[in-house]
N, C-alpha and C positions, 0 to 999 in steps of 0.2 A: 604170546610174545608181549605186547602192550599191557595185558592184564596184569601178566608177573610183575612189569616194570612198576606199574602203578601201585600195587602190593608194598614192594621193595620201597618206594619213596613215601608211601604213608608210613610206614615202620620208623622210616629214617627221620621224619618230621615229627614223630611221636616222640621220639627218644632225642630230640634236640630239646622239646618243649617241657619235659618233666626233667628238673634238676637230680643231679645224683644218679640216674639211672644209665647203665652203660648196657650198648649191645654187645654182650662176649663175642667173642671170634679170634682167630688165629690171625690176623690183621691186628700188628704191633708198632708202637712209635718205638724210637731209637733206644730208649731208656729201661724197654721190657714191659712196657705197661700196654695193654691192650686199647683202643681206641674209643674213646666214650667219656660222659662226665664221671667223675667221681669226687668224693670227699676226702679231703688232705687232714693226715694226722700226724703230726712232729713228736716224737717224744724226745724232750730236750735235758740233757743232764747239766746240772749245776752244781756248784760247791756251796751251797747253804742252804737253811732251812727258813723256808717261809712261813709269816704268820697266818694263824688259822684266819685270817678276817679276809686275805688276799684270795681274790676270785679267778686270777688268771685272764681276766680279759674274754676274748672271741675263743670256740671250741676247738680251735684248730692246732691246740698246744696242750701239751700236760708235761709237766715239771716235775722231775725226779732227783734225786742225790746222786752225783757220781759213784758214790761207796755205798756199800749196804745192800739189802736185798729190798726192793719195792713190789710189793704185789697189787695187781689192779684186779677189781673185783667186777666180772663181765655177766650182763643179764639179758633175758629176752625181751623184747617188745615188739612193737608194730611200726618202729622207727627208728634209726640212727642217730645215738645224741651221745654227746660227751658231756657228763654230770660232776664231775669233779677232777679240776685242772690243777690242781695242789697235790702232787703225790711227794713234796717233798717230806712229808711225816712218815714215810715209808708205805702209804695205802693211798689208791685209786678207789675210792669208793669207803663208806664207813662198815668196818668189821664188826660193829657193835660189841658186846660185851665178854661172850663165849668165844673162848680161842684153846686150842690146842696145838703145843709145838707152833705157837704164831701164826694157825690157820683159824677162820672162823668154824666154829662147829653149830649154831645155832641157827634159826632161821630169821632172824633178827638183821643181820646184814643188808647193806644199800650196794648195789651196783654202783661205780663208778663210770661206767661206760654202757651202752645199750645198743644191741643189733636186731634187726627185724628179722622174725622168724615167722614161721606157718607150723600147725600142727602143737601140740603140748604133751609132754611127759615124753615118754618113750618114741613119740612120734615127732618130736622137733625136728625142724629143719632149718639150718641157719640160711638166710637168703640174702647172702652177701658173700662176694669173694675179696680177701685182703691180699694185696699186694705189698711186699716189706723190700726196704734198703737199708742198710747199715754205712753211716759215714762217720767220719773220723780220723784220725792219725793211721795210718797204716798198721802199725802195731796196736792200736786196740781192739778189745773184744768184750765179749758179754756172755756170761750163759743164761739160758732163756728154757722156761720151764711152763708147762703148761697143765692142768689140771681140770677134770669135769666133778662136779657134786653129784655124789650117788646119794640120793635121798632114803632108798631102803637103810643102807648100813650106817647113814651119816657121817660119811666121812669123803677127803677128798682124796681122788684117783689120779695118778699121774699118768700122761698116756705119750708125752713130748718132753724131749730135752734135749739140747742142742747147744754149741758153742757158736756165737755169730760175731763175724768180723767184719771189717771193710774188703770187698773184693774188687777186682781188677779184671774187665769195667765195672764201676759202679752202677749195673742194673738192678732192677726191682725185679724180684721172684714172686711167684704165688705161695703164700704160706696158709691160706685159710686151714687146711687139714691139719697144719700143726698149732693153730688158735683156736678152732673153735671143733666141738664133735657135736655131730647129729646125733638126736637122742637125749639130750641132757640142755636144761635149761640155764645151766647156772655154771660158768668157768672162772677159772682164777689163772693169770699168768704171773710168774715169778721173774723178775730180769735183775740179774746180779753183774754187775758191773765187776770186770777182774782188773782190765788196765786202758785207763785213758779215755771213759766212755764220754761221749759226745753228745750223737744224735741218732736216732732210729725214726726213718719216715714211713708211715704207711700210708697207702692209696687205696679206698675203700668204695667197691663198685658194689651198688645195689642192684639186685636182680628184678629185671623188668617184667 
């Protein structure tokens, strides 16, 4: 019994010392999040376009316009990082010069967000859990679509589409499977505000 307690204690201490790493489990906070350290990311709607020289400060926020489609280019890495905080030009990341129906078609695009993975190609596993909460006026809503990039066909393939709105109570829900698809290294998200978009909150837990 003492040996088991010691093992649990060591695991808990390690989790506390490593920032951004969470011990996933059924025990949750009152807001729907599991207990443990996580990264905060808020997607905030504004009614203006920021200058290209604007950097956005710390990496806890991404600003997008309240109307029109914003596309988030998401890539695989060995860590989590927000590389582009200014999405008011319609892109989080750099799509490069090759576009087809508004979507990158060449290999020259740069992601605006990266998440840690293990494996490569069709063995890629996203080592992260993403919880999402939609906030704003009760009648605000947005369409959300997620794509993965098929390198064989050189096309974006949509696998998730849904309408996000403020729920009561406003708790976080696990959305990893709607945002990231194992077996692929490049993702694209599309946020299309429909009415009174203000903020989407993401809480990002890294695998231990």
